[in-house]
MARDRENVEX-70069 format. One record per atom (N, C-alpha, C): residue in three letters; atom name; x, y, z. Coordinates in pm, whole numbers, padded with zeros to 5 digits. Atoms other than C-alpha are relative to their C-alpha. Layout:
% residues N
+--------+-------+--------+--------+--------+
| residu | atome |      x |      y |      z |
+--------+-------+--------+--------+--------+
|    ALA |    CA |      X |      Y |      Z |
...
+--------+-------+--------+--------+--------+
//
This chain:
% residues 86
+--------+-------+--------+--------+--------+
| residu | atome |      x |      y |      z |
+--------+-------+--------+--------+--------+
|    UNK |     N |  00014 |  00129 | -00070 |
|    UNK |    CA |  02355 |  01052 | -02038 |
|    UNK |     C | -00033 |  00041 |  00146 |
|    UNK |     N |  00045 | -00021 | -00137 |
|    UNK |    CA |  02167 |  01056 | -01714 |
|    UNK |     C | -00004 | -00136 |  00076 |
|    UNK |     N | -00011 |  00132 | -00070 |
|    UNK |    CA |  02285 |  00761 | -01496 |
|    UNK |     C | -00053 |  00013 |  00149 |
|    UNK |     N |  00045 | -00022 | -00138 |
|    UNK |    CA |  02152 |  00910 | -01165 |
|    UNK |     C | -00146 | -00030 |  00008 |
|    UNK |     N |  00150 |  00023 | -00024 |
|    UNK |    CA |  01814 |  00816 | -01015 |
|    UNK |     C | -00074 |  00130 | -00028 |
|    UNK |     N |  00082 | -00115 |  00022 |
|    UNK |    CA |  01533 |  01049 | -01104 |
|    UNK |     C | -00023 |  00083 |  00124 |
|    UNK |     N |  00027 | -00084 | -00111 |
|    UNK |    CA |  01477 |  01351 | -00877 |
|    UNK |     C | -00145 |  00027 |  00018 |
|    UNK |     N |  00144 | -00007 | -00013 |
|    UNK |    CA |  01103 |  01316 | -00916 |
|    UNK |     C | -00056 | -00127 |  00070 |
|    UNK |     N |  00059 |  00117 | -00070 |
|    UNK |    CA |  00924 |  01091 | -00666 |
|    UNK |     C | -00110 | -00060 | -00074 |
|    UNK |     N |  00110 |  00065 |  00070 |
|    UNK |    CA |  00670 |  00841 | -00793 |
|    UNK |     C | -00136 |  00065 |  00015 |
|    UNK |     N |  00133 | -00056 | -00016 |
|    UNK |    CA |  00307 |  00936 | -00854 |
|    UNK |     C | -00073 | -00048 |  00120 |
|    UNK |     N |  00063 |  00057 | -00120 |
|    UNK |    CA |  00195 |  00707 | -00580 |
|    UNK |     C |  00100 | -00085 |  00079 |
|    UNK |     N | -00081 |  00067 | -00089 |
|    UNK |    CA |  00380 |  00572 | -00280 |
|    UNK |     C | -00061 | -00028 |  00134 |
|    UNK |     N |  00048 |  00034 | -00131 |
|    UNK |    CA |  00304 |  00391 |  00049 |
|    UNK |     C |  00120 | -00040 |  00084 |
|    UNK |     N | -00106 |  00044 | -00091 |
|    UNK |    CA |  00514 |  00322 |  00355 |
|    UNK |     C | -00028 | -00143 |  00058 |
|    UNK |     N |  00036 |  00131 | -00045 |
|    UNK |    CA |  00332 | -00008 |  00422 |
|    UNK |     C |  00063 | -00109 | -00096 |
|    UNK |     N | -00061 |  00103 |  00092 |
|    UNK |    CA |  00542 | -00305 |  00292 |
|    UNK |     C | -00099 | -00095 | -00060 |
|    UNK |     N |  00103 |  00082 |  00060 |
|    UNK |    CA |  00223 | -00493 |  00217 |
|    UNK |     C | -00072 |  00050 | -00114 |
|    UNK |     N |  00058 | -00066 |  00104 |
|    UNK |    CA |  00109 | -00242 | -00028 |
|    UNK |     C |  00068 | -00014 | -00138 |
|    UNK |     N | -00064 |  00013 |  00133 |
|    UNK |    CA |  00166 | -00283 | -00407 |
|    UNK |     C |  00076 |  00133 | -00034 |
|    UNK |     N | -00066 | -00132 |  00032 |
|    UNK |    CA |  00278 |  00090 | -00404 |
|    UNK |     C |  00121 |  00028 |  00095 |
|    UNK |     N | -00123 | -00012 | -00085 |
|    UNK |    CA |  00566 |  00027 | -00151 |
|    UNK |     C |  00126 | -00013 | -00084 |
|    UNK |     N | -00129 |  00010 |  00073 |
|    UNK |    CA |  00915 |  00096 | -00285 |
|    UNK |     C |  00109 |  00040 |  00101 |
|    UNK |     N | -00110 | -00023 | -00105 |
|    UNK |    CA |  01203 |  00062 | -00027 |
|    UNK |     C |  00107 |  00097 | -00054 |
|    UNK |     N | -00108 | -00083 |  00053 |
|    UNK |    CA |  01461 |  00222 | -00261 |
|    UNK |     C | -00039 |  00150 | -00001 |
|    UNK |     N |  00044 | -00142 |  00005 |
|    UNK |    CA |  01256 |  00539 | -00300 |
|    UNK |     C | -00013 |  00054 |  00147 |
|    UNK |     N |  00018 | -00048 | -00139 |
|    UNK |    CA |  01172 |  00555 |  00074 |
|    UNK |     C |  00139 |  00031 |  00070 |
|    UNK |     N | -00131 | -00026 | -00062 |
|    UNK |    CA |  01543 |  00540 |  00161 |
|    UNK |     C |  00053 |  00136 | -00029 |
|    UNK |     N | -00042 | -00136 |  00028 |
|    UNK |    CA |  01586 |  00879 | -00006 |
|    UNK |     C | -00070 |  00111 |  00080 |
|    UNK |     N |  00068 | -00098 | -00091 |
|    UNK |    CA |  01362 |  01041 |  00256 |
|    UNK |     C | -00097 |  00096 | -00084 |
|    UNK |     N |  00101 | -00082 |  00071 |
|    UNK |    CA |  01048 |  01163 |  00071 |
|    UNK |     C | -00068 |  00093 |  00095 |
|    UNK |     N |  00075 | -00093 | -00076 |
|    UNK |    CA |  00884 |  01475 |  00198 |
|    UNK |     C | -00129 |  00027 | -00075 |
|    UNK |     N |  00130 | -00025 |  00059 |
|    UNK |    CA |  00516 |  01569 |  00138 |
|    UNK |     C | -00041 |  00142 |  00042 |
|    UNK |     N |  00070 | -00124 | -00030 |
|    UNK |    CA |  00363 |  01914 |  00103 |
|    UNK |     C | -00145 | -00020 | -00047 |
|    UNK |     N |  00142 |  00019 |  00026 |
|    UNK |    CA | -00019 |  01893 |  00121 |
|    UNK |     C | -00072 |  00133 |  00024 |
|    UNK |     N |  00063 | -00138 | -00005 |
|    UNK |    CA | -00215 |  02215 |  00051 |
|    UNK |     C |  00097 |  00099 |  00049 |
|    UNK |     N | -00100 | -00096 | -00033 |
|    UNK |    CA |  00107 |  02402 |  00093 |
|    UNK |     C |  00066 | -00015 |  00137 |
|    UNK |     N | -00056 |  00019 | -00129 |
|    UNK |    CA |  00185 |  02266 |  00441 |
|    UNK |     C |  00077 | -00131 |  00004 |
|    UNK |     N | -00089 |  00122 | -00017 |
|    UNK |    CA |  00463 |  02013 |  00531 |
|    UNK |     C | -00074 | -00099 |  00089 |
|    UNK |     N |  00061 |  00102 | -00069 |
|    UNK |    CA |  00316 |  01685 |  00645 |
|    UNK |     C |  00103 | -00106 |  00036 |
|    UNK |     N | -00092 |  00105 | -00042 |
|    UNK |    CA |  00513 |  01424 |  00843 |
|    UNK |     C | -00062 | -00131 |  00037 |
|    UNK |     N |  00068 |  00119 | -00046 |
|    UNK |    CA |  00247 |  01165 |  00922 |
|    UNK |     C | -00070 | -00071 | -00116 |
|    UNK |     N |  00065 |  00060 |  00116 |
|    UNK |    CA |  00160 |  01054 |  00565 |
|    UNK |     C |  00030 | -00150 | -00019 |
|    UNK |     N | -00024 |  00147 |  00024 |
|    UNK |    CA |  00109 |  00676 |  00520 |
|    UNK |     C |  00013 | -00033 | -00149 |
|    UNK |     N |  00006 |  00027 |  00145 |
|    UNK |    CA |  00035 |  00692 |  00145 |
|    UNK |     C | -00041 |  00120 | -00073 |
|    UNK |     N |  00050 | -00110 |  00077 |
|    UNK |    CA | -00014 |  00946 | -00128 |
|    UNK |     C | -00017 | -00037 | -00149 |
|    UNK |     N |  00014 |  00012 |  00142 |
|    UNK |    CA | -00124 |  00981 | -00487 |
|    UNK |     C | -00011 |  00141 | -00063 |
|    UNK |     N |  00001 | -00135 |  00060 |
|    UNK |    CA | -00037 |  01295 | -00686 |
|    UNK |     C | -00112 |  00014 | -00103 |
|    UNK |     N |  00097 | -00013 |  00110 |
|    UNK |    CA | -00251 |  01229 | -00996 |
|    UNK |     C | -00150 |  00002 |  00046 |
|    UNK |     N |  00132 | -00002 | -00050 |
|    UNK |    CA | -00561 |  01159 | -00788 |
|    UNK |     C | -00027 |  00110 |  00104 |
|    UNK |     N |  00014 | -00105 | -00095 |
|    UNK |    CA | -00488 |  01437 | -00536 |
|    UNK |     C | -00041 | -00035 |  00138 |
|    UNK |     N |  00041 |  00040 | -00142 |
|    UNK |    CA | -00505 |  01262 | -00195 |
|    UNK |     C |  00121 | -00055 |  00075 |
|    UNK |     N | -00097 |  00064 | -00094 |
|    UNK |    CA | -00303 |  01148 |  00104 |
|    UNK |     C | -00080 | -00078 |  00102 |
|    UNK |     N |  00059 |  00072 | -00122 |
|    UNK |    CA | -00371 |  00900 |  00381 |
|    UNK |     C |  00091 |  00028 |  00115 |
|    UNK |     N | -00071 | -00028 | -00126 |
|    UNK |    CA | -00277 |  00993 |  00735 |
|    UNK |     C | -00062 | -00085 |  00105 |
|    UNK |     N |  00043 |  00075 | -00117 |
|    UNK |    CA | -00306 |  00807 |  01060 |
|    UNK |     C | -00106 |  00078 |  00071 |
|    UNK |     N |  00112 | -00057 | -00074 |
|    UNK |    CA | -00622 |  00879 |  01253 |
|    UNK |     C |  00024 | -00010 |  00149 |
|    UNK |     N | -00034 |  00009 | -00139 |
|    UNK |    CA | -00474 |  00948 |  01591 |
|    UNK |     C |  00078 | -00124 |  00027 |
|    UNK |     N | -00067 |  00124 | -00037 |
|    UNK |    CA | -00356 |  00646 |  01778 |
|    UNK |     C | -00088 | -00123 | -00010 |
|    UNK |     N |  00094 |  00105 |  00019 |
|    UNK |    CA | -00651 |  00430 |  01670 |
|    UNK |     C |  00063 | -00108 | -00087 |
|    UNK |     N | -00049 |  00118 |  00081 |
|    UNK |    CA | -00570 |  00078 |  01544 |
|    UNK |     C | -00114 | -00081 | -00043 |
|    UNK |     N |  00099 |  00098 |  00039 |
|    UNK |    CA | -00768 | -00176 |  01352 |
|    UNK |     C |  00018 | -00133 |  00077 |
|    UNK |     N | -00008 |  00121 | -00076 |
|    UNK |    CA | -00825 | -00525 |  01475 |
|    UNK |     C |  00134 | -00085 | -00021 |
|    UNK |     N | -00127 |  00064 |  00025 |
|    UNK |    CA | -00493 | -00638 |  01324 |
|    UNK |     C |  00118 |  00079 |  00048 |
|    UNK |     N | -00101 | -00075 | -00057 |
|    UNK |    CA | -00294 | -00373 |  01502 |
|    UNK |     C |  00065 |  00106 | -00102 |
|    UNK |     N | -00047 | -00102 |  00101 |
|    UNK |    CA | -00250 | -00147 |  01188 |
|    UNK |     C | -00072 |  00138 |  00031 |
|    UNK |     N |  00061 | -00131 | -00025 |
|    UNK |    CA | -00311 |  00231 |  01221 |
|    UNK |     C | -00117 |  00022 | -00091 |
|    UNK |     N |  00106 | -00037 |  00082 |
|    UNK |    CA | -00647 |  00344 |  01102 |
|    UNK |     C |  00033 |  00133 | -00076 |
|    UNK |     N | -00033 | -00118 |  00087 |
|    UNK |    CA | -00611 |  00605 |  00817 |
|    UNK |     C | -00128 |  00071 | -00048 |
|    UNK |     N |  00109 | -00080 |  00068 |
|    UNK |    CA | -00825 |  00881 |  00682 |
|    UNK |     C |  00061 |  00057 | -00132 |
|    UNK |     N | -00048 | -00053 |  00134 |
|    UNK |    CA | -00806 |  01010 |  00320 |
|    UNK |     C | -00037 |  00146 | -00006 |
|    UNK |     N |  00024 | -00140 |  00014 |
|    UNK |    CA | -00769 |  01382 |  00268 |
|    UNK |     C |  00030 |  00037 | -00145 |
|    UNK |     N | -00025 | -00038 |  00140 |
|    UNK |    CA | -00797 |  01537 | -00075 |
|    UNK |     C |  00044 |  00144 | -00014 |
|    UNK |     N | -00057 | -00130 |  00029 |
|    UNK |    CA | -00611 |  01831 | -00215 |
|    UNK |     C |  00134 | -00017 | -00079 |
|    UNK |     N | -00129 |  00006 |  00077 |
|    UNK |    CA | -00291 |  01924 | -00399 |
|    UNK |     C |  00114 | -00065 |  00079 |
|    UNK |     N | -00111 |  00078 | -00058 |
|    UNK |    CA | -00001 |  01685 | -00320 |
|    UNK |     C |  00130 |  00034 | -00066 |
|    UNK |     N | -00135 | -00030 |  00059 |
|    UNK |    CA |  00365 |  01784 | -00374 |
|    UNK |     C |  00107 | -00080 |  00070 |
|    UNK |     N | -00111 |  00075 | -00059 |
|    UNK |    CA |  00613 |  01505 | -00300 |
|    UNK |     C |  00136 |  00053 | -00052 |
|    UNK |     N | -00134 | -00041 |  00036 |
|    UNK |    CA |  00989 |  01587 | -00302 |
|    UNK |     C |  00101 | -00084 |  00079 |
|    UNK |     N | -00111 |  00066 | -00071 |
|    UNK |    CA |  01315 |  01432 | -00200 |
|    UNK |     C |  00072 |  00100 |  00093 |
|    UNK |     N | -00065 | -00094 | -00093 |
|    UNK |    CA |  01458 |  01593 |  00116 |
|    UNK |     C |  00150 |  00009 | -00025 |
|    UNK |     N | -00151 | -00006 |  00024 |
|    UNK |    CA |  01816 |  01504 |  00010 |
|    UNK |     C |  00039 |  00078 | -00130 |
|    UNK |     N | -00029 | -00073 |  00118 |
|    UNK |    CA |  01779 |  01696 | -00318 |
|    UNK |     C |  00036 |  00146 |  00035 |
|    UNK |     N | -00045 | -00136 | -00025 |
|    UNK |    CA |  01959 |  02028 | -00320 |
|    UNK |     C | -00098 |  00099 | -00073 |
|    UNK |     N |  00097 | -00098 |  00064 |
|    UNK |    CA |  01693 |  02304 | -00375 |
|    UNK |     C |  00089 |  00120 | -00043 |
|    UNK |     N | -00066 | -00115 |  00043 |
|    UNK |    CA |  01808 |  02604 | -00567 |
|    UNK |     C |  00021 |  00006 | -00139 |
+--------+-------+--------+--------+--------+
//
C-alpha cells in the first residue's frame, strides 16, 4: 500500500497559474530541474516527453507585463528537492 504522493514529478509542469499545466500542490514540494546535466533555477515550464524547457529571456516583458520566454530543447530531468537521494 502506497499512500504517499509519488516521488516522480509530472511529465509537464508550469509555474504560471494561468497555464493548464500549473499544479500548486506539486510546486509546493520544490521541483528542481536538470537540463543537459546542469541545474537550472529559472525554468518557467518544462516537458520531459517532448524534451524542452522554457526560461525567461532576461528581464524582457511582453505588453501584458509577463516575462518573455525562450524554448530550449534537450534532455530534461525534473526531481523533488525534498526527496532524500541515496
